[in-house]
C-alpha positions in Angstrom: -0.1 0.3 0.3 1.2 3.8 -0.8 2.5 5.8 2.3 -0.1 7.6 4.2 1.7 10.7 2.5 1.1 9.4 -1.1 -2.6 8.4 0.2 -3.7 11.7 1.6 -2.6 13.9 -1.5 -3.8 11.7 -4.3 -7.7 11.6 -2.7 -6.8 15.2 -1.8 -7.2 16.1 -5.4 -9.4 13.7 -6.5 -12.1 14.6 -3.6 -11.0 18.5 -3.5 -10.1 18.9 -7.5 -6.7 20.6 -6.3 -3.7 19.9 -5.2 -2.9 20.3 -1.2 -1.3 23.3 0.3 0.9 20.9 2.1 0.9 18.0 3.9 1.9 16.8 7.3 3.1 14.1 9.2 3.2 12.2 12.6 4.6 9.1 14.1 3.2 6.8 16.4 5.2 5.4 19.4 6.3 2.4 21.3 6.9 3.0 24.7 9.8 1.2 26.7 9.2 2.1 29.7 7.2 4.6 31.9 4.0 3.2 31.8 0.9 5.5 33.5 3.5 8.0 34.5 3.8 10.5 32.1 0.8 12.6 33.4 2.5 12.4 36.6 5.4 14.4 35.1 7.8 11.9 35.4 10.6 10.5 32.8 9.4 8.0 30.2 11.6 5.9 27.9 9.5 5.9 24.3 10.6 5.2 20.5 8.7 6.4 17.5 7.3 4.2 14.6 8.0 4.7 11.3 4.1 4.1 10.9 2.1 7.1 11.5 -0.7 9.8 10.4 -0.9 12.0 7.5 -2.6 15.1 6.9 -3.0 17.2 3.7 -4.5 20.5 3.7 -5.6 23.5 1.8 -7.8 26.8 1.9 -11.3 27.5 1.2 -12.8 30.8 0.5 -15.5 30.3 3.4 -15.1 29.6 7.1 -16.0 25.9 6.7 -14.0 22.8 7.5 -14.2 19.8 5.2 -12.6 16.6 5.9 -11.9 13.4 4.0 -11.2 10.4 6.4 -9.6 7.7 4.2 -9.1 5.0 6.6 -13.1 5.2 8.3 -14.2 5.9 4.7 -16.0 8.9 6.2 -16.3 12.6 5.3 -17.5 15.6 7.9 -18.0 19.0 7.5 -18.7 21.8 9.8 -18.3 25.7 10.4 -15.7 26.9 12.3 -16.9 28.7 15.2 -19.5 25.7 15.7 -18.0 22.7 17.9 -21.2 20.8 18.4 -19.9 16.9 18.7 -21.0 14.5 16.0 -20.7 11.0 17.3 -17.7 9.9 15.5 -14.6 9.9 17.5 -12.2 10.7 14.6 -14.4 13.5 13.4 -14.7 15.0 17.1 -11.0 15.2 17.2 -10.4 17.3 14.2 -13.3 19.6 16.0 -11.8 19.5 19.0 -8.7 20.5 17.6 -10.4 23.4 16.1 -12.2 24.6 19.1 -8.7 24.2 21.2 -6.7 26.6 18.8 -9.5 29.3 18.3 -10.0 29.3 22.1 -6.2 30.3 22.4 -7.1 32.9 19.7 -5.6 31.5 16.6 -8.6 32.5 14.0 -8.7 29.6 11.7 -9.6 30.0 7.8 -11.7 27.4 6.0 -9.7 24.3 5.5 -10.1 21.0 3.5 -8.3 18.0 4.6 -7.3 14.6 4.0 -6.6 11.9 6.6 -4.5 8.7 6.2 -2.3 6.6 8.8 -0.7 3.4 8.5 -0.9 2.9 12.4 -3.4 0.7 13.4 -5.8 2.4 15.8 -7.2 1.1 19.3 -3.7 -0.3 19.7 -1.3 1.6 22.1 0.9 2.9 19.5 0.0 6.5 20.0 -2.6 6.8 17.2 -4.8 9.6 18.4 -2.0 11.8 19.5 -0.4 11.2 15.6 -3.9 12.3 14.4 -3.9 15.5 16.5 -0.7 16.4 16.2 -1.1 15.8 12.3 -4.4 17.9 11.8 -3.3 20.7 14.3 0.2 21.1 12.1 -1.8 21.5 8.9 -4.4 23.7 10.7 -1.7 26.5 11.9 -0.1 25.9 8.9 -3.1 27.2 7.0 -2.9 30.4 9.2 0.8 31.7 8.1 2.1 31.3 11.6 5.1 29.1 12.6 4.5 25.8 13.3 3.6 24.5 17.3 6.1 24.0 19.5 6.6 20.5 20.8 6.1 21.3 23.8 2.7 23.6 23.0 1.7 20.1 21.2 2.2 18.0 24.3 0.2 20.3 25.9 -2.6 21.4 23.8 -3.6 17.4 22.7 -4.4 15.7 26.3 -6.8 18.2 26.7 -8.4 18.0 23.4 -8.5 14.0 24.2 -10.4 14.8 27.5 -13.1 17.1 26.3 -13.7 15.6 23.2 -12.6 11.9 23.9 -13.0 11.7 27.6 -9.9 10.2 28.0 -7.0 11.9 30.5 -4.2 11.4 28.5 -0.4 12.5 29.3 2.2 14.6 27.5 4.2 11.8 26.2 2.5 10.5 23.2 1.6 14.0 21.4 5.6 14.6 22.1 6.8 11.9 20.6 4.4 12.3 17.9 6.1 15.8 17.0 9.8 15.7 17.9 10.4 11.6 17.3 12.8 9.9 14.8 12.1 6.3 13.9 14.7 4.0 16.2 16.1 6.3 18.2 14.8 6.0 22.1 13.9 9.5 23.8 14.4 9.8 27.5 11.3 12.3 27.8 11.1 14.4 31.0 7.1 14.9 30.9 7.5 17.6 33.4 9.8 20.0 31.6 9.0 18.7 28.2 12.6 18.2 27.1 14.4 15.1 25.8 17.6 13.6 25.4 18.5 10.9 22.2 20.0 7.6 23.8 21.9 5.1 21.6 20.2 1.8 20.5 22.0 -1.4 21.5 23.4 -3.3 18.3 22.2 -6.7 17.1 18.3 -6.3 18.9 15.1 -4.7 18.0 11.9 -3.6 19.6 8.7 -4.6 18.0 5.0 -4.4 18.3 3.2 -7.5 18.7 -0.7 -6.9 18.4 -2.3 -8.6 21.3 -5.3 -9.4 19.2 -7.0 -7.4 21.6 -8.9 -3.8 20.5 -9.9 -1.3 23.3 -11.3 1.9 23.4 -10.1 3.9 26.7 -13.1 5.6 27.1 -14.8 1.9 27.8 -12.2 0.6 29.8 -10.7 1.4 33.7 -8.6 3.8 32.6 -9.9 6.6 34.0 -10.7 4.9 37.1 -7.0 3.5 37.2 -5.7 6.8 37.3 -7.7 8.7 39.7 -6.6 5.7 42.2 -3.2 6.6 41.2 -3.3 10.1 41.9 -4.8 9.5 45.2 -1.8 6.8 46.1 0.7 9.0 45.2 -1.2 11.7 47.4 -1.4 9.8 50.5 2.2 8.2 49.9 3.6 12.4 49.6 1.3 13.2 53.1 3.0 9.2 54.4 6.8 10.8 53.7 5.9 14.6 55.5 4.2 12.4 58.6 7.6 10.7 58.6 10.1 12.9 57.8 11.8 11.5 55.2 12.8 12.5 51.6 11.3 9.1 50.5 14.5 6.9 49.0 13.4 3.3 47.6 13.7 1.7 51.5 11.5 4.2 52.8 8.9 3.9 50.1 8.5 0.2 50.4 7.6 1.2 54.2 5.3 3.6 53.6 3.4 2.3 50.3 2.6 -1.2 52.6 1.1 1.2 55.1 -1.2 2.6 52.4 -5.0 1.4 51.7 -5.6 -1.0 48.8 -5.9 -0.2 45.7 -3.9 3.5 46.2 -0.9 1.5 47.9 -0.9 -0.6 44.3 -0.9 2.0 42.3 1.4 3.9 43.4 3.9 1.4 43.9 3.7 0.9 40.5 4.5 4.5 39.6 7.1 4.4 42.0 8.7 1.0 40.7 8.1 2.5 37.2 10.2 5.6 37.8 13.1 3.9 38.9 12.8 1.3 36.0 13.0 4.3 33.4 16.1 5.6 34.9 17.9 2.2 34.7 16.5 1.5 31.5 18.2 4.6 30.0 21.7 3.5 31.8 20.9 0.7 30.2 20.8 2.3 26.7 23.5 3.9 27.1 26.5 1.1 28.4 24.4 -0.8 25.3 23.0 -3.6 27.7 20.0 -4.9 25.7 19.8 -8.0 28.6 19.4 -5.7 31.6 16.7 -3.4 29.6 14.8 -7.0 28.5 14.6 -7.7 32.2 13.3 -4.4 33.2 10.6 -5.0 30.4 9.7 -8.3 31.7 9.5 -6.3 35.4 7.4 -3.6 34.3 5.0 -6.2 32.2 4.4 -7.5 36.4 3.9 -4.6 37.8 1.2 -3.3 35.3 -0.4 -7.3 36.3 0.0 -6.7 39.8 0.0 -3.2 40.8 -1.8 -1.2 38.3 -3.8 -4.1 37.3 -4.2 -3.1 33.8 -3.8 -6.2 31.8 -5.9 -9.2 32.1 -5.0 -13.4 32.9 -5.0 -13.9 29.1 -2.6 -10.7 27.9 -0.6 -12.2 30.9 -0.5 -15.4 29.2 0.3 -14.2 25.4 3.0 -12.2 27.2 4.3 -15.5 28.6 4.4 -17.2 25.6 6.4 -14.3 23.6 9.1 -14.2 26.4 9.5 -17.7 25.6 10.1 -17.5 22.0 14.0 -17.6 21.0 15.7 -14.8 20.9 13.2 -12.7 23.2 15.0 -10.2 25.9 11.8 -9.0 27.4 8.1 -8.3 26.9 5.7 -5.8 28.8 2.2 -4.7 27.3 2.6 -1.1 26.4 0.4 1.8 26.1 -2.8 2.2 28.7 -3.6 -1.3 28.9 -6.4 -4.0 28.7 -5.4 -4.5 25.0 -3.6 -3.1 22.3 0.5 -3.9 21.8 2.7 -5.7 23.4 6.6 -4.4 23.1 8.8 -7.2 22.4 12.4 -6.4 22.8 14.8 -9.2 20.7 17.1 -10.3 19.1 17.8 -9.7 15.1 
């Protein structure tokens, strides 16, 4: 199949009888380590994929937006300034992008958009963020303004996701969609919205493996888990304050055991995952793929036991993948309850 860029250009010309003024593209991502910590401002360890979402754009003479979604085989049309929900997730994301920009004082002109991707949706690969980053870049380009910064995109995309899709996501996916280079790991500080590129070990690869379980986050316990996590971290901070300690790993282990459940388990996952990101970055710097694989396995166990975002069937699939020759580590990645595993294996 042709690349998304070629598809959107061809479809734009065929549908709107004009050449697009430009084409934007945003990649998806694998998250090696750092699950459910980006929305808490911690660091994560993602890597961009080659696959992503492309958006061709061109001007219209009126204040109307027309959208052709090739993969959904659907269209949408709406006037700027009137942002009612359409009931279709992809269309509402585009409407939400327009609404968010105009709420920030960006007056949009009428535009025509064609959108396509080769990144599977609902697989935990950052497809929603890739869609929004590609669309936001196209909309801003249509105004003649400079492109939005990665930090700006990392702030506005979670707002759109929460308002228009009912999912409280973090900064990782849009930031990676904005700056990611395929195959280059990033140590991303989600509070400072800054990153460091890390080397990749020779002789191994990290690949997504579909679990076969498609999920829509708004229909999973994701928002509930995030609320439990935030309450657990709040209680942990209070316990640290009461004990007058800084929170060393040994101190935190004792305090976490005293927190009521499920808050203790949720906070335990984040405390452990923050450590795993630090250790994973160190493993990448020294080219230690075996250590990175062990951290992936440990991260999956934490997602299963502490964050409870897997299922027995997903855990069995992870064990089966881990048993294959050449596999160094396996972890469910993305928000959970389905989607893709990240599998670290020898080439």
